Legacy VTK file of the C-alpha trace (Angstrom):
# vtk DataFile Version 3.0
C-alpha trace
ASCII
DATASET POLYDATA
POINTS 281 float
0.013 0.023 -0.001
2.871 2.332 0.855
4.517 1.575 -2.502
1.262 2.274 -4.330
0.926 5.588 -2.538
4.451 6.593 -3.450
3.919 5.610 -7.104
0.712 7.656 -7.311
2.483 10.656 -5.713
5.313 10.416 -8.304
2.831 10.357 -11.146
0.998 13.279 -9.670
4.139 15.361 -9.481
5.227 14.345 -13.013
1.866 15.353 -14.403
1.959 18.672 -12.578
5.445 19.444 -13.842
4.407 18.487 -17.341
1.351 20.704 -17.281
3.406 23.548 -15.969
5.959 23.177 -18.721
3.335 22.915 -21.388
1.452 25.955 -20.163
4.625 27.915 -19.694
5.980 27.070 -23.149
2.675 27.883 -24.851
2.045 31.205 -23.147
4.303 33.201 -25.602
4.231 33.297 -29.394
5.950 35.524 -31.974
5.419 35.669 -35.716
6.000 38.074 -38.613
2.812 39.329 -40.210
4.345 38.891 -43.599
5.521 35.332 -43.937
7.035 35.831 -47.420
10.427 37.313 -48.152
10.405 41.189 -48.089
11.803 43.254 -51.002
12.835 46.884 -50.430
14.038 49.480 -52.999
17.299 51.042 -52.154
16.904 54.357 -50.257
13.398 53.568 -49.063
12.176 52.512 -45.630
12.209 48.918 -44.503
9.151 48.062 -42.269
8.984 44.808 -40.360
5.937 44.068 -38.254
5.547 41.152 -35.725
2.638 39.885 -33.689
3.480 39.000 -30.047
0.766 37.041 -28.204
0.570 36.078 -24.471
-1.931 33.507 -23.334
-2.133 34.873 -19.827
-3.515 38.422 -19.209
-1.328 38.557 -16.083
1.892 37.974 -18.180
3.858 40.800 -19.833
6.761 41.244 -22.280
9.979 42.172 -20.535
12.417 42.205 -23.411
12.495 42.310 -27.206
15.609 42.046 -29.335
15.863 42.838 -33.066
18.892 41.292 -34.776
20.268 41.363 -38.337
22.438 38.779 -40.047
23.940 39.683 -43.377
23.955 37.110 -46.121
27.711 36.786 -46.150
28.245 37.129 -42.462
27.657 34.405 -39.927
27.401 36.778 -36.991
24.254 38.630 -35.759
24.083 42.356 -34.995
21.616 43.863 -32.559
19.847 46.613 -34.361
17.239 47.393 -31.651
16.416 46.234 -28.101
13.539 46.960 -25.818
13.616 48.590 -23.384
17.278 49.647 -23.230
18.677 50.106 -26.667
17.936 51.513 -30.119
20.680 51.487 -32.773
21.817 54.607 -34.558
19.371 57.047 -36.083
18.103 54.726 -38.781
16.203 52.203 -36.644
12.920 53.002 -34.782
10.730 50.665 -32.775
7.050 51.467 -32.617
3.652 50.136 -31.406
4.957 48.328 -28.356
8.077 46.956 -30.155
5.842 45.188 -32.635
7.142 47.356 -35.602
10.701 48.026 -36.586
11.512 50.722 -39.184
14.893 51.116 -40.918
15.276 54.277 -43.035
17.508 54.741 -46.083
17.694 50.992 -46.872
20.976 49.861 -48.522
22.192 46.606 -50.048
24.156 45.804 -46.899
20.882 45.867 -44.951
19.713 42.681 -46.774
19.768 39.345 -44.962
17.826 37.774 -42.089
16.120 39.682 -39.365
15.338 37.937 -36.065
13.056 39.226 -33.369
13.239 37.530 -29.914
10.653 38.254 -27.247
10.941 37.337 -23.506
8.112 37.338 -20.884
8.383 37.806 -17.148
8.379 34.057 -16.646
11.630 33.793 -18.607
10.102 32.296 -21.716
11.625 33.184 -25.093
10.236 32.916 -28.611
11.851 33.999 -31.841
10.725 34.611 -35.500
12.863 35.232 -38.617
12.200 37.159 -41.796
14.366 37.357 -44.969
14.923 40.780 -46.651
16.187 41.347 -50.122
16.966 44.424 -52.190
14.462 45.129 -54.926
16.296 44.751 -58.204
15.660 46.319 -61.554
15.307 44.094 -64.646
18.520 43.273 -66.524
19.774 41.358 -69.546
16.528 40.332 -71.312
16.894 37.672 -73.993
14.644 35.702 -76.321
15.222 32.042 -77.265
13.248 30.059 -79.802
12.319 26.441 -80.314
11.812 26.435 -84.086
10.458 22.798 -84.191
7.789 23.538 -81.696
7.235 27.262 -82.711
7.810 28.377 -79.037
9.577 31.531 -77.821
11.074 31.830 -74.354
11.821 35.208 -72.646
14.493 35.242 -70.024
15.620 37.895 -67.535
18.628 37.858 -65.274
17.663 38.807 -61.719
14.972 41.451 -61.695
12.513 41.420 -58.824
8.836 40.582 -59.636
9.224 40.791 -63.495
6.118 41.157 -65.767
6.370 39.989 -69.321
4.732 41.382 -72.426
4.923 40.178 -76.009
4.703 42.143 -79.304
4.707 40.962 -83.009
5.587 43.624 -85.536
5.207 46.301 -82.788
1.573 45.211 -82.037
0.527 43.487 -78.820
0.233 39.679 -79.260
-3.358 38.418 -79.368
-4.848 34.917 -79.318
-4.675 34.945 -83.061
-0.862 35.160 -82.899
-0.218 32.814 -79.950
-0.894 31.734 -76.439
1.180 33.174 -73.509
2.116 30.706 -70.706
4.440 30.416 -67.722
3.491 33.767 -66.147
4.045 35.408 -69.538
7.587 34.276 -70.268
6.634 31.708 -72.915
4.816 32.283 -76.213
3.345 29.318 -78.156
2.761 30.552 -81.718
-0.409 29.995 -83.660
1.027 31.541 -86.763
4.149 30.811 -88.860
7.439 31.902 -87.192
8.095 35.141 -89.181
8.691 38.754 -88.604
9.834 40.443 -85.391
8.934 39.198 -81.962
9.726 41.475 -78.971
9.598 40.584 -75.310
9.359 43.471 -72.795
10.162 42.785 -69.125
9.203 45.401 -66.542
8.827 46.044 -62.839
8.301 49.201 -60.733
11.910 50.284 -61.315
11.760 50.228 -65.160
11.767 47.900 -68.158
14.044 46.212 -70.722
13.379 44.376 -73.919
14.771 41.985 -76.527
13.743 41.189 -80.053
13.964 37.946 -82.092
14.031 38.498 -85.868
12.719 35.632 -88.111
12.181 35.469 -91.866
9.988 38.255 -93.282
6.261 37.338 -93.300
4.605 36.909 -96.686
2.365 39.797 -97.578
-1.358 38.912 -97.685
-3.199 39.158 -101.005
-6.161 40.623 -99.199
-4.894 44.165 -99.810
-4.475 43.511 -103.548
-8.025 42.108 -103.776
-9.477 45.077 -101.995
-7.605 47.489 -104.338
-8.919 45.655 -107.412
-12.516 45.746 -106.136
-12.207 49.467 -105.351
-10.899 50.157 -108.868
-13.732 48.212 -110.511
-16.275 50.159 -108.479
-14.720 53.469 -109.448
-14.742 52.461 -113.153
-18.352 51.435 -112.809
-19.265 54.662 -111.185
-17.421 56.658 -113.867
-19.292 54.681 -116.514
-22.662 55.358 -114.991
-21.891 59.091 -114.648
-20.681 59.305 -118.203
-23.810 57.513 -119.389
-26.092 59.839 -117.503
-24.211 62.859 -118.863
-24.567 61.591 -122.453
-28.242 60.996 -122.008
-28.659 64.494 -120.734
-26.806 66.061 -123.654
-28.586 63.839 -126.091
-32.050 64.699 -124.690
-31.207 68.485 -124.843
-30.259 68.337 -128.481
-33.420 66.341 -129.386
-35.660 68.911 -127.557
-33.900 71.801 -129.480
-34.427 70.107 -132.855
-38.127 69.552 -131.983
-38.659 73.147 -131.035
-36.865 74.400 -134.101
-39.044 72.297 -136.394
-42.344 73.565 -134.834
-41.403 77.383 -135.268
-43.770 78.983 -138.004
-41.082 81.402 -138.891
-38.877 78.631 -139.994
-41.580 77.056 -142.222
-41.102 77.648 -146.013
-44.264 78.398 -148.143
-44.911 76.289 -151.238
-43.471 77.817 -154.474
-46.643 77.347 -156.387
-48.663 79.628 -154.101
-46.232 82.437 -154.748
-46.493 82.033 -158.518
-50.293 82.074 -158.463
-50.376 85.194 -156.497
-48.121 87.009 -158.849
-50.322 86.045 -161.871
-53.407 87.366 -160.244
-51.711 90.654 -159.551
-50.919 91.020 -163.224
LINES 1 282
281 0 1 2 3 4 5 6 7 8 9 10 11 12 13 14 15 16 17 18 19 20 21 22 23 24 25 26 27 28 29 30 31 32 33 34 35 36 37 38 39 40 41 42 43 44 45 46 47 48 49 50 51 52 53 54 55 56 57 58 59 60 61 62 63 64 65 66 67 68 69 70 71 72 73 74 75 76 77 78 79 80 81 82 83 84 85 86 87 88 89 90 91 92 93 94 95 96 97 98 99 100 101 102 103 104 105 106 107 108 109 110 111 112 113 114 115 116 117 118 119 120 121 122 123 124 125 126 127 128 129 130 131 132 133 134 135 136 137 138 139 140 141 142 143 144 145 146 147 148 149 150 151 152 153 154 155 156 157 158 159 160 161 162 163 164 165 166 167 168 169 170 171 172 173 174 175 176 177 178 179 180 181 182 183 184 185 186 187 188 189 190 191 192 193 194 195 196 197 198 199 200 201 202 203 204 205 206 207 208 209 210 211 212 213 214 215 216 217 218 219 220 221 222 223 224 225 226 227 228 229 230 231 232 233 234 235 236 237 238 239 240 241 242 243 244 245 246 247 248 249 250 251 252 253 254 255 256 257 258 259 260 261 262 263 264 265 266 267 268 269 270 271 272 273 274 275 276 277 278 279 280
């Protein structure tokens, strides 16, 4: 009975210690609001925001450390610390240490940023965010797979590139081809001919490259239209000429008719004149 009592007491203390450890370890959590890598344009402001949660309303945050680790450096540098330290004039911590702002961002500021929070029980939790410099687009090139009539547009290292295709300086439509792979690939629906231009852009600018194939054959549609227009013009000219001729012809007939009906233009018979002269004699 004594052994059973001791065993139960041991299990009780083990369970109590386990519950205390679990509750203590789960009372603090830290996470970055943006879980994706952050891209910053050189000269602008880097803003990192974290969410720090405490399970117990009686608990409180006693310390927060912001650290930076450059890509090519294994060591970490403290850039801000609450409540005792704030580095330089470029770093500011706001909203209860949940927001860190770094002004005039430079390439050397890239890397990993780690925030570590501690509560009054001594618990610590950390979260990490990767920061990159926002790069302009560079070195655009166009490659072609002739056998499959596919064009591929490539760009070196620009951040968040957007691809646009043009054929003979006109935007590519479904009649020309189908754009795939986020715009970098063009599957042609027409013969591979003429000039194909790929324009890659982001918020820092754009760059382009052009692939030149054999000249496209000119369509006969324009010639046919020209022939039809010429025939219509000839037909119209013929109709106008005919109407003009009819008008002139009708005018001349009317003049001849009027002239023939005028009494002054009628000649008296010769025999009447002779008879009259004899009677006078």
